Each structure stands twice: as C-alpha cells, then as structure tokens.
N, C-alpha and C positions, 0 to 999 in steps of 0.2 A: 281175954278174946273168947268167942263162942265158936271155937273151931270144930266141936262136934255136932253142931246143928245141921240138919240137912239142907240140901240145895246151895251148897257152896258157890257152884258155879253160875247158878241163875242169880244168886245175891251178888255175885261180883259184876256180873254183867249189868243188872240194874243200877248197881252203885257206879259203875263206870258211865253209864248213859246219862245218869242224873247230874254226874260231875262234869261230864263233857258238854252238857247243855248249859250248866251254870258258868263254868269257869273256861270252857273251850278245851280242846283235845290237848293243845301244847302246854297249857297251864296246869294239867292235871298229872300227878305222879301215881306210881303203882302203889305206893303207901298209903295215899289218899283213898285210893279205890278200896284197898283192903280194910282201911278203918272204917270206911262208910259202910261196907258190908259187915262188919264186926268180926273180921278175920285178920289174918297175919300176912305179912308179905310172903312167907314161904308158901302159904296156902294158895295164894294167887298164882305164884309160879309153878305150883303142881297142876293148875288148870289151865294156864295160859302162858305162853313163852314170853309174851311182852304186852304192853297195854294196847297195842295196835290190833291184837288178836282177839281181844275181849269181845268185840262186836262181830266176829265173824265165825264163832261156833265151832272152832277146830274142824273136824271130819264130820261132824253131825249131819250137816246137809249131803255132803258127798254119800255118806252111807245111806241115808233115805232115798237119794236118788238111784243110787245103784241098785238098791233092794227093790225100788219100784220098778226098775227097769227089768231086774231078773224075775220079778214075780208077775210080769205080763203074761197074759195067755201065750201059749206055744205058736198059734198060728197068727198072732198080732202082727200086722205090718210095722214097719219102722216108726212110723208117726203114731201109730196106735200105741206102739209100747212107750213112746215118749209121753203121750197123753195119759197113759197108765201111771207113769212115775210122777207126773205133775199132780195127779189125784192123790197119790199117796203123800206127797209132800204138804198138798193142803190139808189132808185129814190129820197129820201128825205135827206140822210145823206153823202152817199159816192159818191158824184157828181164829175165830172171831175175837176170842180174848187177847190174840197177840197183835190184833190190827193197829192199836194206838201205839204199842211199842214198835212196830214196823215203821209207822209214820215218824216217829220220833228218831229212830235209829236212821232213817233215810236223810233226815235233815242234819244230823250230827255228821254223817258221812258227806253230804254234799258242802258242808261249810269247811272240810279240812282236805287239801291236796293229798296228802300222805295217805288218808283213808280212802280217798276216791281211787288212788292207785292200788291200794289194797284190795278193794272192792272189784276193780277191773281184773286183777290177777285171779281173784276168786272166781269169777264168771269164766275166765279162759280154762281154769281148772276144772269147774263143773262141766263145761262143754266137752273137754278131753275125756272126762269120766263117762259121759254119755256115749261118746264114740267108742271107746274101749268095751262098755258094757253091750252095745249094739253089735259090735264085731264078734263079741264072745257068743252071741245068739246066732251068729253066722251071716249077718249082714255084710255085704261087701263093704270095703273101705269108703268108697265115695259115696255110697248111699247112707252109710252110718254118719259120715261127716255132714251131708246136707241135713239130714233128719236132725241131728244134734244141734246144729246151727239154727234151724228153724225152730226147735224146742227151745232153745236158748233165747231166742228172741221173743217168742211167745210168752215164755217165763217172765222176761224183763217187762213186757207190756202189761201182762196180768199183775205182776206184782205192783207196778205202778198205780194200777187202778185199784187193786184190792187193799193197798194200805191207805187209801183215802177213808177217812174216819166216816164220811157221809155215805160211803158205799157198804152194801150189806151183802154183796154177792159171795158165795163160796169160792174160795180161790181155785179149786180143782175145776169147778164148771167154768168160771170165767176163763181158766187157761185153756181149756179144750176149745171154747167159742173163738178165743184169739188165735189158738194154733190153726184151726180151720180158715180163719180170716186171713192169717199169714200164708197159709199153704195156696188159698185162691189167689193172693196178690202175687206170689211167686208165679204162678201159672200165668199170670197177665203180664209178666216182664218180658 
C-alpha cells in the first residue's frame, strides 16, 4: 500500500465518491474506499471518523468560512462580511476545476437519506459558525443571525447554480449577486 504518497485525504474522497456512484453509499465499505485509494483502513481513519464524513471535508469549510469572515475589512457591514467570506470560499474551495466534483458529490448526497441528513447538519453548523464569527466582530446577536441565515441561503443557491457544469460563473461573484437578490427579496417580504 502506498501510504507515503501525498494527498491521502483527497485520494480517499475521490475513491469514496467513485464507489458511492458505482455501488451506492450503503454498499460501500471503508476498506473498499481505502483500497481504491491505494491506502489502508487505518489511514482512512486518520483522516475521517467514518465513511459518512468523507464527503464533508472535516472542518475545512468551517475554517475557510471563519477565516473569510475574520479577514473582512473592519468597517464592512454584516452582509458585506458574509460576502467577503463567500469570496474566500470561492477562491479556495469552489474553483472551476472542482465544479464537476461538486456536481457528482451533490448527486451522491441527494441519493442517500443519511448523507442528506449529514449535509443538513453541516449547513446548520456552518450557519452557527457564521453567527459566532459575526458576533466576535461586535455584530449584535439578532443582526448576526439574520446575516448568517441570509448568507447561508445565498450560499446554497449559489452552490446549486455553480455546480452546474454548463455554468462558468465564478462562485464568489455568483454568491455576491445572489446575496444581493436575497437581501432585496427579504425587503419585499
């Protein structure tokens, strides 16, 4: 087994995605994922606690999100701060070369109730992380919650559109446009 080769985590994710597409999530084991990636079961568990987590990136997205919120300009409004974080995510995670992967990943998640549940929990966690980061910037609780919820909705819609392989929009720009649309729609409610 080629345990010393680089990118073990990425190799495991790609192997899992392939197997989930071929056999289904329920019919794929951790051992099969590790073998497909050319790694061992113990290497799998050094990177992920279970096979469900392999498609959810551990804390990577949360870290990018919080870093993006923290790095927003000091005078930015709460929604501008969220938009800045979505830009960071677009530049570091939702790059054009990841679009096809995003579409494939979404299809696998949509096909399995357990993965849909995990995805929903991940979204709730990301929204809570946005609230906490905004509050650390001095944003009042209710304002932070509203900005985070609007940001989460914009993120969801932007991701749905971005992962369409016929689309060539930059995720950050797409997310900003949708965040503005979401803000405008909420004002009309």
